[in-house]
N, C-alpha and C positions, 0 to 999 in steps of 0.2 A: 620795302614792299611795293610792288607795282600797283598802280591805280588804274582800273578799267572803267569805262563808261558803258552803260547799257545803251542800246540804240537810241531810245528817246532822249537820254541824257546828252549824247553826242549831238543830236539834231538841235536840241534846245540850247546847248552851249554855243555851237557855231552860228546859230541864228539869233542869239541873244534873247531868247524867248523868256518871258516873265514866269513861265511855269517851272523853270529851274529854281530850286530852293536856294535861299541865300547861303545856307551852309554848304550846299553842293558847289555853288558858284565860287565861294571862298576857297574851298579845298582845291578845286580844279585850278583856280588862279594861282594858288600857292605852289602846287605840285608841277603843273605843266612847264613852267620855265626852268625848273631845276632838274626834275627827274623825267618829265614827260608823262602824259596820260595815254592810255591804250584803248583801242577798240578791237574786238574780234573781227576778223575778215567777214564773218557771217553777217555783221551789221550792214555791210555794203549791200549784200544780197537782200537783207530785210528792207532797207530803204527802197531799193529798186522794186521789190515785190509789192510794197505798200503803194508805190506810185502806180504800178501796173494795175492793181486792184481798185484804184481810186480812193484809197484810204489816206493818202498823203498828197497834198498839193504843194508843189515847189514853185519858186518864183522864176525858175529857168529850166531848161531841159535837164533831165536826170544826169547825163554824162558831165555836163558843165557844172551842175550843182555838186556832184561827187568830187570832181577835180578840185573845186574850191574848198569843199569841206574837208578833204583829205590833206590839203596843203597848209592847214592851220599850224603855226609853229607850236612845237611841243606835243603834237599828236603822232602816235605810232600805230601801226596795224599789226596785230598778232596773227600770223598766218595759221591756217588750219593744217595741222599735222596729223599723221596717222594716230598718234597717241591721243590727241585731243578728240578726234572723231570717235575713237573707240570709247574713251572715257565718257563722252556725251551719252553713250548708250548704257553705261554702267554706273550712273550716278547713284549714290546711296539713298536709301529711304524712298518714300513716294515723292515723285516730282510731278508738278502740275502740268507740265510742259509743252510748250510749242517747240518746234525744231530749233528755231533761232535761240530761244532761251536755254535749251539744253546745251547747245554749243557754246554760248556765251559763258554759262556757269562752268562748263568743263574747261574752257580756256582760262578763266580766272583761277580755278582750282589748280590747273596744271602749272601755272606761273606763281602759285601761292600768293595771289594778289587779293585785292578787295574791289568790290563793285559798287559804283555809285548808281543807284536806281531808285525810282519812285515806285516801281512795281512791288506791291505789297506781298504778292505770292513769293517773289524772289527774296524780299527782305525777311520773310518768315521761314525760308528754307534754311535749316540749321547747318548745312554743310558748305556754306559759302559766306565769307565776310562781306557785309554790305553797309553802306552809308547812304544817308539822304539828308 
């Protein structure tokens, strides 16, 4: 089963932020060297959008930060395919959703993976496997 990181989880992992739970950190540390961990390509957009809106401050320019954050060993990017984009608009049940969350959940579901997230709304969504 592929392990996906929500955008905040990815940011906290690569910056060694203490907000990453110890169980999430242990799982990522265990899985990344063997199978790798994944992010949806929409997470790249989400980071850039948060920087643009002043919701996220980085220690270096966005392009350099992203180049570094995407080069972490064991990290892979799941591309946005037609299937994933359509599925993001057809998620079952009520979905609380931001655009990025819809695409992340659709990506995880498409790959039959699990999502590491602190986001309580995503953890309570019954149509995607989550961990924290």
